[in-house]
N, C-alpha and C positions, 0 to 999 in steps of 0.2 A: 611646252609647245607641241603641236600635232602636225604631222606631215602626211600627205597623200600623194601616191603615184599611180593609183589605179584609175586613170583618167587624166585630166589636166593636173599638173603639179600644183599642189596647194599647201600653203603653210598658214597655220592659225595659232593664236595664243589667247587663251581665255575667251574663245569664241569670236575673236576679231581676226580678219584676214591680214596676213603678213607675208604674202608671197612676193619674192623679189621681182622687181620690174626689169632690170637690165638683163637682156637675153643671155649673155655669157655667164653672169652670176647665177642665173636660174639653171643654166645647163650644168655648171659645176656642182651646184647643190644636188641636182638630180643624180649625178654620178656618185656623189658621196652617199646619198640615200640608198642607192641600189647596191652599194658596198658597205652598208651601215655596220659600224663596229669592226671594220676591217681597214687595214692601211691601203690607201689608194696612192700609187706611186706618182711622182711628179711627171714622169714620162707618160703615164696613162692619161693624166689630166691634159697635158699638152697635145697628145694625139687626139683626144676627144674634142678639144676646143678648136684645133687648127688642122687636124688630119696630118697630111704629109707636107704641109706648107706653113710651118710655124714662123712667126716673125722673129727677128733677132732678139726682141725683148720678151720672148715667150715666157721665160722663167719669172722675170720680175712682174710681168702682167698677170700671170697666174697667181703669184703671191699677193698681188693687189686685190684680185677677186676673193681670195681667202680672207684677206683683211676686211673686205666689205661685208662678207658673210658674218664674220665674228662681230663686227660693229653692229650689224642688224640684230643679231641674237642678243648682244649685250644690252641693247635698248629695251629688250623684253624681259630678260632674265638676270641681267647684271654682268659685269665684267668677268668675275671669277667663274661663274657658271658657263658663260660663253666660251671662256678659254678652255674649260674642260670639255665642252661639247665638240669643238674643233681643235684638235691637238696636232702639233708638228711631230711626226714620228717617222724617222728615216725608213724608206726613201721618199716619203711624201706626207700625207695627212690622213687623219682618221676622224670620222664623225661618230661621236659616242652619244647614243640616246637609248632609252628603254624601248625595246622593240614594240611595246604596246602603244608607243607614240606614232607608229608607222603602220599604214593600212596593209601593205603587202604581207608582212609576217602574220598578221591577224588572219588574213585571207587563207594563207597556207595552213595555219593551225586548224581552222574550221574545216577545210577540205580533208585534212588528215583525220580529224575526229570523225567526220562522216564516213571515211573509208573504213575505219575500225568498227563503226556501228553497222555498216553494211556487212562486214565479215561476221559480226555477231548476230546477224539475222534481225536487225532493227531498221528496215528500210524507211519507215515513216519518220523516225527521228533523223536518220541520215539525210532524207530529202529536205527536211526543215533547215538543217545546218548548211547544206549546199545552197539552198535558196538565200540564206542570210549571207553566205560568202559572196555569191554572185551579185547581190544587191549592193555590195561595196563598190562595184565598178560603176564609174560615172561617164564612161566613154573610152576611147582608145588610150592606152597607157602613154603618159607624158605628151598628150596631144598639143600642149602649149609650149613645148620645148623643142628647139632646133637640135635634133639628135645627131651627133657625130658618129664615127665608126664604132666606138665603144658602147655608147648608150643605145644605138640602134639594135645591137645584138641583145642587150638587156630587155629592151622594149619588146622585141620579138619573143624572147623567152617568157616574159610576163603574159603575152597574148596566148602562147601555147598553154600556159597553166590555166588561163581562163577557158580555153576551148576544152581542155581535159576536164575541168570542173563542170562545164556545161554538159559534156557527154555523160559524166557520172550522174548528174541530176536527172537528165532525160532517161537514162537507163533505170534509175531508181523509180521515177514516176511511171515508167512503163510497167515495172514489176508491180506497182501498186494499182495498176489498172486505170490510170488516168489518161487514157488514150484520147478521148474527145478534147479535153482541155489542152493537150499537147499539140494538136493539129495546127492551130494558128501560129504558135511559137516556132514549130518546126518549119513551117512555110517561110517564116522570117529568117530562120537560120540557114536554110538552103539558098536563100537569096543573098544573105550576107557572106556565106562560105560556099560558093557554088560548086567547088571541086571537092568538098568534103563528102565522100560517098556514104560515110556512116550516118550523117544527118539525113541524107536522102533515103537511106534504108529505113531509118526510124519513122520518117514521114510516111512512107509506103505502108509500113506496119500499122502505124497509128490510124491511117485512113481506113485500112482494111478492117481493123478491129472495131472501128466505129461504124461499120456497116456501109462504108463508102468504097466498095470494090472497084467501081468504074474510075473514081478519082484516083485510087491507088495505082491502077494500070496506067492512067494518064501521067501520073507523077513519074512512073518508071520510064515511060517513053520520052518525057522531057529530059531527064538526066542522061538517058542513052544518047539522045541527039546532042546534048551539050558536050558530053565527053568526046563523042565522035568528031563533031565539028571544030571544037576548040583545041583538043589535045590529040586527036587521032587515036583514041583509046576505046576499048570495049568496057562495059561496066565490070566491076570486080566480081569475083566468083560468088561472094556473099550476096551482093545486090542481085545477081542473076538468080540465085537460089530463092530469094524472097519473091522475086517476080514469078517464078515457076509455082511457088506455093500459092500465090494469089490466084494464078490461073487455074490451079487444080482444085482448091478447096475454098470453103467460105470462111468468114471471119473467125468463128470460134476455134476452128482447127488451127488457123494461123496463130491464134493467141497462145497456143501451147508451145510455140517456138521459143527457144532461148534467145534473149536479146544480146547478141555478141558485139564485139568491137573490133573485128578483124578487117573491116573494109579499109580501103585506102582513104587517107585524109588529105584534104587540100586546103 
């Protein structure tokens, strides 16, 4: 069986969709997947499913959802294998699968391999791995799951890992001189993450290095107004430095600037 959490929760077996339909069962499966091969306490399950208002039947109801998952797995892989996949281990349950069956660990492995390649001076190969990793995302993490307090924090953490990988790939592509092709993507990114000043900084750099100095200055003015009107903040020191560089010199001179990651992220 294969499981995906980088986007809507999806379960498939031999290419056929097997994602649970009942919302609470799907929510429980998502929690077990994000703690894959680790014990998830019954208390954590109850908190996730009902927050601070659990029904009196919370324990038996949670056990029923576990039973439903085992039954669904057994229909695909057999009773014995399903019993091994979801085991009762005090103080709760553990979902045991090969991490190659889940997209999130594969994403993390690709990102780590790319980091090592970057350190070894191989940005071209690193950029390819980062592109492969990011292509695994199909939308916001767990977008078809009603996340309780536990899952919500996991989903936020997944999104932070996605942003970090995006930054690494943009940084690598900038190093490879792919400024022109980055402009459209960076315009989308600053729209999606309007308070991430690092993305705004890279957009200004990419525009300037593409010979679009006026557009670069306009991009700075837009983010300056946004930060001032929405947050009452001035642009970060790095963003202001890039602005001054665009004002003083032409594209080739700016191109020699190192592409850092010290700006505030939003």
